[in-house]
N, C-alpha and C positions, 0 to 999 in steps of 0.2 A: 914756344907754341910750335906745334907741329903745322908746318905751312900747308901739307897736302889736305889738312882737314878743311880748309878754307876753300877748296875747289868746289865750283858749283857746275852743273850740267843742265842741259836743255835738251829734252826729248820731244819731239814733234810727234804727232798722231801719225799712224801708219799710212793714212789715205793722202795726209798733205806730204809725208815724206816720198811717197811714190811719185806725186806730182813733181816734186822739187828735184828729184833724181833724174827725171825725164827732161827737164831744164837745163840741166848740168852736162846732158849727153853730147851737146854739139860743140863742147869747148875743150881743147886739151890743156890750155894754160890760160889764165886770166891773172896777169901780173904774178900773183903767188899762189893762185887758186888752181889745184889739181881737178882734173876731170874725172868723171866716171861714165864710160860709154854703156849706159845699162839698155836703152833702146837704140838700135840703129837709126841713122837718120831717114832711111828708106820707110821705115815704119812710123815717122813721125811727120807732122804736117800735111795730113791729107785729109782730115776731117774737122767738123765743127767740135768733136769730143777733144781733139788735140789741142785747140785754141783755148778751150775751157779749161784743160788741164794746164795749159802753160801759163795763162794768165793769172789762176789762182795760185800756182806755183810761186809766181813772183810775189805775189802777197804774202805768200807763206815765207819766203826768204827774208822779207823785211821784217816780218814779226820775229823770225829766228835772230835777226840781227839785233833788234832791240832787247830781246829776252836773254841772249847768252850771257852768262856771267852776270844776269841783272844789270846789264850795262846801261840801259836807259836811267836807271835810279842812280847809278853809281857816278854816271858822268854829270846828271842834271840835279841832283838832290845830295848826294854824300859829299861830293867835292866842295858844294857850297859851305858845308861846316854848320848848318844849324842842328843837324843831326851829331850825335856823338856814339861811339861804339864801345861798348862794356868789355868785349873779350878779342874782337877780331883784329889782329895786327894789320891785315892788308885794308881793311876800312880805314883803320887809323892814318894808314900811309896816305890814302886818296885824301883824308881829310885835311892832312898836314901839307899836301902838295907834293909829297914824296913819291913822284909819279914814276921814277925807275927802280923803285925797290922791287926786290926779288921775290914777289908772291905771283902764283898763277893767275889770279883774277886780274890784278894789275898788269902783268906782261900782256895777258889776253886783250886788254882792253886797248892796248897801244897798236893794236893790229888790226888793220881796215879790211881784211879779206873777206870778211862775212858781207860787208857792203859792196864789194866788187863782184861777188856772187850776184846780188840783185842785180847790178849794172849789166852784167853780163846775160843774165836771164833776160832783161829787158831788151838788150841789143839783139840777142837772137830771135826773139820774139818779132821785133819790128822788122828784122830782115828776112824772116820767114812766112809770116802771118799771110802775105799775099798769094803764097802757093796753095793755100787752104781755100781762098777765095776762088781760085781758079779750078779746084777739083771737086769742091762740095758746094753745090747749088744751095744747100740750107742756110750756108754762111753768107750772109746778106752784106751788101756793102756798108750798110748802116751799122751792123753788128761789129764787122772789122773797124770802122771808123772810130766807135767807141772803145773798143780794145786797144787800138792805138793810143788814142788819148789816155787811157789808164797805164798802160807801159810808159808812155813818155814821161806821165806825171810822178810815176814811181821811181823812175831813173833820176829825175830832176830832184825830187825829194831826197833821195839817197846822197846826191853831191851836195846839197844844202846842209844835211845832216854831218857829213863828214867834214865840211868846211867848219863848222861850228867846233869841231873837236880838233882837227888837225892844221886848220889854215890852208896852206897850198896843198892840192891833191893832184894826182894825174887826172887828166880828163880823157876818158876813153869812150868813144860812142859807136864803136864797130867792134864786131866779134871777131874780125880780121880772118874768118873761116878756122877758128880755133887755134890760131899760132900768129904771134906777132912779137915784134921787139919791146923791150922793156921802155918804158917811158918816164920822162921826168915829172916833176911837181910842176902844175900851172898855178900861175898867180891867182889867188882866191877872189880878186875882183873878177876876173875873167870867167872863172867856173860859176861863179853866182849870177853874173850877167847872163851868162849862158842858160843856167837853171831857170832864172827868172823867164826868159823868152819861152822855154819850154813848157813851163807851167801856165802861162798865157795862152799859148797855143793850145794846149790840152783842155783849159778851161773853156775855151770856145767851142770844144766838142763833146763835153762831159754834160750829162743830164742833171737835174736838180734831183730826180730819183729815177730808180730802175724800175721797168715793169710797171710804170705808173701812167701811161699815157703821154709822157714827156716827148715833144717833138724831136728831140735830139737822140732819143733811143726809144724807137719803136717796137710795140709789141712785147711779149714777154722774154725778158733776157734770158738766153740759155733756157728757154721753156720753162722758167720759174717765175712765181709772183712776186710782188713788192716785198711781201713779208721775209722772202729768203734773203733779198739784197740790203734792206733798209740798215744802215749802219755797218754794212760789211764792206763796202767799195768805195773808192776815191768818186767823188761827184763835183759838180761845179763849185759849190760853196766849200768844200776839201781845199780846192786848188787856191782859191782866193783867201781862205783862212791862213794856208801855209804861205803864201805870197806876202801877207802882212807880217808873218814872223820873219821872212826872209828880208824884207825891206828895213823891219827894225833893227836886225842884226847889223845891217849896213849904216843905220842911223840916218835912213832915207824916209823920214817921217812924213813928208808930203804924200809919199806913195802908201805908207802905212795907213794913213787917214783914207785913202780913196779905197783900197783894197778892203779895209775892214767895214767901210760903209756900204760896199757892196753885199757883203755879207748880212749886216743888219738890217739892210733894205730888202732882202730876199730870203730871210731864214724861213718865213712862213710858207713860202711856194715850196720850200723842201721838208715840210712839216717838223722843223725844227723849233725848239723853244727853250726858254729858261727851265732850270730845273730847281725843286725845292731843297732845301737842306736836307729834310728826311730823305728825299730819293736819292741824293747825292751819296748820303753816307749809310743807307740801309744795306743789309748783306746781300739782299737780291734786288737792289736798285740800279743806279746807273751804271756802275762798273760791272755788273753781273750781265754774262752774255754780250750780245750786240745790241746796240740800242741806236734809233734814228738819231738822237741827241748827241752821239759821239761824232762829231764832225770829221774827225779821221781817228778811226781806232782799229785795234786788231783783237778780236774777241777770241774766247776760249770757250766754245760752247759746250756746256755740261750736258746737253740733251743729244749731243752728237759723240759723247764720250771723248771729249776733248777738254782735258784737265791735266795739271803737272804738279810737282812737288817744288820746281823751281820756275824761275821767269816770271815772278810775280813780286810784286812789292811786299806782299804778306810774308814771304820768305825771310825778308829782312827785319819786318817790324813787328811781327805778331808774337806773343808769348803769353805764358800764364796770366790771367784767367781765360785768354781768348782761346788758345790752342795748347796742346800739352808740350810745351817748349819753356823751359826755366828761365832763360835770359835771352831777350831778343838781340839781334845783332845791330840794330841801331835804334836809338831812340831819343827823345827831346827831353833835356833836363827840365825841371820845375821852372827854374828861373827863366829859362828860355820861352816856356809856354806863357807864362805870366807876361813876359814883355811883348810876346807877339799878339797874343790876344789880350788886349789890354782894355777892351771897352765892354761896358755891362751890357747884357742883352743879346750878345752875339750866340746865334743858335749852333754854331759850330763847336764852340767852347767859351764859356765864361765862369766867373766866380762870383759869389755873393759877397757882401760887405765883411763876413766872416772869415772868407777864403775858402767856402766850401764850394765845389763844383756845381753849378746850376744846369749847364749843359754839357754832356760828356760824349757828343757825337764823334769828335775827333779823337778824343783821348779816353782809354779805359786805365783803372789802376792808377789814376792820378795821386793818390796818397800812398802807393805803394813805392819801393825801391826804384822802380823803373816804370815810368808812366808809359803806356802802350799805344803808339800811333795806331788806332783803328778805325780811321776813315774810310779805308780801303780794306774789306774783310770778307772776300768772296770764297768761302770754303765748301767744297764739294758742290753740291746743288744749289749754292747761294743762302745756305743755312749755318749759322754760326754753331758748330759743334766742337768742343775743346779735345775730342778723341782723335781727330783727324789734322793732316797738314797736306791736304791736296786741294789745290787752289785754281779757281775760274774766273778771276777778274780778267777784264779787258785792259790792253795797253792802249791808253788813250793819249794821242798826241795833243788836240785841241778840241775845245768845245766852245760853245756860244759866250760863255762867261769869259774865256779866256780872249777871245776877240774882242769882246766889249771892253775890257781893260787895256787890252793893246790900243785901241781906238782913243781910251782916255789918256793914254801915255802920249800918243802922237800928237792929239789936241793940246795937251798940257805944254809941249815942247814947243808948238808952233803958235803958243799964245792965245790959243782959242778957248779961253778959260770956261765959259758957260756950258760949252759942248763937252769938254772934259769932265766937269762936275757931273753933268746930266749922265754921261756914261758910267762914271764912279758911283753914283747913287743907284744905279739900276742894279748893282750887285750889293751894293751896302743895305739897301732896305729889304731886299731878299733874303738876307741874312740875320735881319732882326736889329740892324744897326741904326742910328739915326742919320739922317742925310748929313754931307759933309759941312763942316762948320769951321772955317779956318782958325778962329779963336780958340776952338777945343782941339781940332785935329792937326793944327800946323800946317805946313808948306804942302800945297796940293800935288805936286808930283812925287813927294816922298809919301804922301798919304795912298796914291795910286800904287805904288810899288809895294807898301806895306799890305794893302789889300790883295795884290797878287800873291804875296808870300802867305797869306791866310787862305784865300781860295783855293790856290794851285798847289797847296803843300801835298807833296808826295807824288807829284804828277810829272816830275823830269824837267821842271822849268826854272827853278830857283838859281842856278849857277849863271844860266844865260842873262836872267834878269839882273843879277848883281853885276855882271860886266855890262851891260846896257847902261844901268843907272850911274855906275862909276866913270862911264865914258863920258855921260853928260854933267855929272857931278862928282869929281874924285872925292870920296869921304870914307871909305873903306880902305886903310893902310896897305894890307896884303893885296886886294884885288887891285887896287889902283898902281900899286908896283908890278904887279904881273903884267897889267895892261901897258904899262910904259915899256916894260922889259920884254914884251911878246911872250910873256909865259903863260897866258891864258889857254894856250893849245897844249894838247898832250904830245908827249915825245912819240916820235915814229917807232913802231918796234924795231928792235936790232935785226929780228928775224928777215923783215922787209928790206933793210938796208943792205944784208948779206945776199939776198936773192936778187936786187936791183940795184946794179951798180950806177943807175942814173939818179937815184934818189938821194936827198940829203936829210941831215936831221935838223930839226928846229933849232934855231941859235940858241934859245934858252937852254936846251937841254944838251948842248954839244961839250 
């Protein structure tokens, strides 16, 4: 196979690229990130427009980090092994945990430079934003406070995301005026403790909504109404939802219970709600453009001419008859589908007694050679058209259903059985399933993780769920061994090791 054929590219929209370039202007070197001085420092950090460009550019860098080489799904879904790849050797290498294989995508995923670009952007923002407040009377104290909270959250989120991939990472919280010494990797427990405190501090200053009369964000945020910002920015519930994930990754289930409870107690204040199966899977439903119910997501707005051929799960999963592509890059074999969706009445996918699909919202072409995972299928303007392969689905890190199942997981581990069942049933009944019955469904914790597998399929959670479950109950031989041998983390890119002599390789990959 020609390995170059497996290379994928991410092309951000021009407006976003301009903002991103502005942010990179103030740094000559960030570990291994080269800078581009597009705009002189004297022309930046003078006005309200500068802070808006800077904070939106930081969001753009996070989106690019998630989308580049389809990283979010290769890390979270492909590595887990539920999907298989019929033709791409690089994806097969990831599925087989051959993470040092010589393929462009595999090599790129070992490099954390795109995440340190986010961190550098946030660091510069936090160091320079006060200058705008001093020079532009339109930039109020409240506006600055909310912007700082967002920058702190995005930086902390980046560290949390990296720790789940590489374990120990360098902790850099200053731009050092664009030049500083190489840094060693810090213990992941220290990094996560710092990230948790940053998220909590950010949560205290973030509003439930923007431009919606929230006491913590006054007036119209950057002179735009709530419709512009709903679902587009980090807000209070975003921080608590990600905090629940951070605590779960550490096995700190009392905190998972507390953080998730805050989200579930307050989601109506933020006009969030649970979503129907039809809305979840519709071509112009939950994943199309930005939605308030995306607790933390990064939209590709078709109305703003914001779409791309890559950086979407559809690039990996869709093929005929949904789009004009003969074979998907990844698919779920029939045996796996039947094993996962093994309960009748499931609105996402189920079979009748004769083995005929009753609901095909998650899968098209079930009886073909390659069942097509079509839960997410935002093509062009949200309309399924097999003539095109330009996608507009949002990258959604978390939503209310995810947090509810995290709470069920936490309560089950803590022995609060009735609360765990209540949270589990909140999802099961909305998907057409009967309430949990131990005699039929088996062990409660296992049922919760199986429900996460079904509900969140294709959203980048499965690998991390497998790790958490096997930390609690070692049952998957390969994953359990990787946990024991510290092989759940990716190898650090050799490029980084050459550029920074303070770095060391993860033991498993030495």
